[in-house]
N, C-alpha and C positions, 0 to 999 in steps of 0.2 A: 804558774803558766802551763797550759796543757802542752804535752809533747806533740810535735807535728806528726801526722800520719806517716807510717812506714810504707814506702812504695816498693812493692815486690818486683824485682828484676828477674823475669823468668827465662829470658833468652837474649841472645845478641843478634844483631843484624848480620845475615850471612854475606852481605855485600861490603859493608864498611866496618863491621865489628862493634858498632856502638851498642851499649847495653840498653835493652828495651823493657819498659814496664809490661806486666802481664795484661793482655787484652788489647794492646795497641795494634791498629791495623796497618800503620805505615811507620817506617823509620823516620824519626825526627831529624836525622843527620843527612841521609841521602835520598829519602823518599821511597825506598823500596816497599812494596806491598807485603807486609809480614803475614797476612792471612793466607798467603800462597806459599808458605815455607814448609808445609808438611808434605814430605815426599811420599810416593806410593810405597806400600809394603814390599819388602824384597821379593816375595813369591808371587806378586800380582803380575798380570799382563799389563804392560805399560805402553802408552802411545807417546812417541817422541816426535816433537816438531822442531824443525829448524827454521828460523826467520832470517832473511837476508835482504839487504837493500841492493838491488841490481844496479850495476854501474856506478857504485858509490865512489870507487877510486877515481874514476874520470870526473865525477862531480866535484870532488875535493880539489882537483887540479885547477878548475876554473872558478872556484869560490874562495872567499876569504875564510881565514881560520875562525873568525867570530861567527860567520854564517854557518859553518860546519858544526861548531860546538852547539849553537842554538838548535839546529835541526836534530842533532843527536839527543839533546836534553828532551826535546818534545817527543821524539820517537820512543825513548826509554819510558817516559811518563805514560804515553798512550798504551804501550805494551803492558806495563805493570798494572795499569788501571783495569784492563780486560782480564789479566791473570787473576786479580783479586776478585773480580765478578764471578769467574768460572771455577775458582779454587785450583788453578793450575800451579805447578811448581817450577820456579825459575832455576834451572840447573846451572846455567852460566851465561854471562854476557860475553859476546864474541865481537867486540869492536862495533861494527855496524850491523850486528845481528844478535840473535838469542838462540839458545837451546832450552826448550821447555818440555815438561813432562806432565802427563795426565793418567789417572787410573781409568778414565772413561774415554773411549775413542769419540763418542758423540760430543762430549764437552771439548775435546781437543779440536775437532773440526769446527764446532760453533765458535769457540774462542778465537781460532785462527781467522775465520771468516770475519768476525767482528773487528779483529785487529786490522785487517786489510781495509775494512770499511772506514774505520776512524782515521786511519793513516792516509786515506785517499784525499786529494784536495777537494774542498767544498767551497761553495759560493760565498760563504760567510768568512772565508779566510782561514778556517780551521783545517787541521790535517797537515800533511807534508806538502812541499812544493810539487808541482806537476812533473818535474823532471827527476824526482826522487821516488822510485817505484819499489814497493816491497813485494817479495815472493816468499813462498813457504813450501816445505816438504815434510810429509808425515809418514810414519810407519809404526806398526804395532807388533808386539811380541814379547818374549822374555828378554830381560836385560840384566846385566851384572851391575849391582849397586854397590858402590864403595863410598861411604860417607854421603855427601850430597851430590855425587856424580854418578853417571850411568855409562856403561861400556858394553861392547859386544856387537853382534851381527845386526840386531835391530837398530841400534844407534848408527852403525856404519851405513846401513841402507837408507835411513832417513836423511843422512848428510849427503848421500849420492843423489837422492831424489831432488833435494832443493837445488842441487847443481844443474839439473835439467830444466828447472823452472825459469820462466822469463818474468820480467816485472809485471806485477798484477796477477800472477798465477799462484794457485794453491794446488800442488800435486800430491797424491798420496798413493800408497801401495794397495794392491788388491786385498791384502789382509785387513787393513784399516777400513776399506770400503765395506767389506763383508761384515765386520764386527759392528759397524755403525748402523747399518740398515737404512730405511727411509728417514729423511730429516725434513721437517716442514721448513719451507722457505729456501731450501737449497736443492740444486740439481747436480748431477754428476755425469761427466762425459768420459766414456771409456776410450782411452787413447791407444789401447792395444799394448803389445809388448815392446818395450823400449830398452835399448842398451844403456847401462849405467857404468860410469867410469870405475874400473877396478873390480867389477863383478863379471863372472864368466857367463852366467845365464841372463837372458833378457827378462825383465820383470814387467808385468802388466800394471800400467799406471792409470789413475783416474784424475780428472781435473774437477775441482769443486767450483761450481757456478755460484759465486757469492754475490755478484753484482745484481743490481735491480734491473728492471726492464729497460731496454734501450741498447743492449749489447755491452760488450766488454768496455771498461773505461779506456779512454784514449791515453 
């Protein structure tokens, strides 16, 4: 009788630790997109994006645990699906949010815009509920990489930027805007210099106009 083929286990899932065969795109245990696990090189300029569900704490108070768990599962799946498409790197899951990284600011912006699109409520019932609104903050620059995590001023600024965003907004730094250049299908609004918590100087921020014609989603 022929011996069964040997399956090469080339890596483990960074989320749940399950061993994964070489070439698999998704973890069979937790569903994480494995094609997005290659982090930027240590010396590269990195674009960090933070995703956050605005007002999620208030939502959990008025919703059942089953509803909250279901929304989180859908949210995680939608985010990881787009990360796999764009080749982004999931740095960490932050409860009702994510920290993600890209070697390309254009891919970071495009991926974040598509994440907000797919997470918005749609007429066919897909996306997240209307009262669950996602926001994002992006910044680009040097970052200290230790294992699969990133630290430093670039990361801190990105986390402060998402703190200024409201539901449905993508805000980014002037650095990310300059590195990205023009992008088809997206417009950018110069919001001027804004004060961010914990930072001495005001930073110039831009909003990404990711929604289709008809104005900002309600």
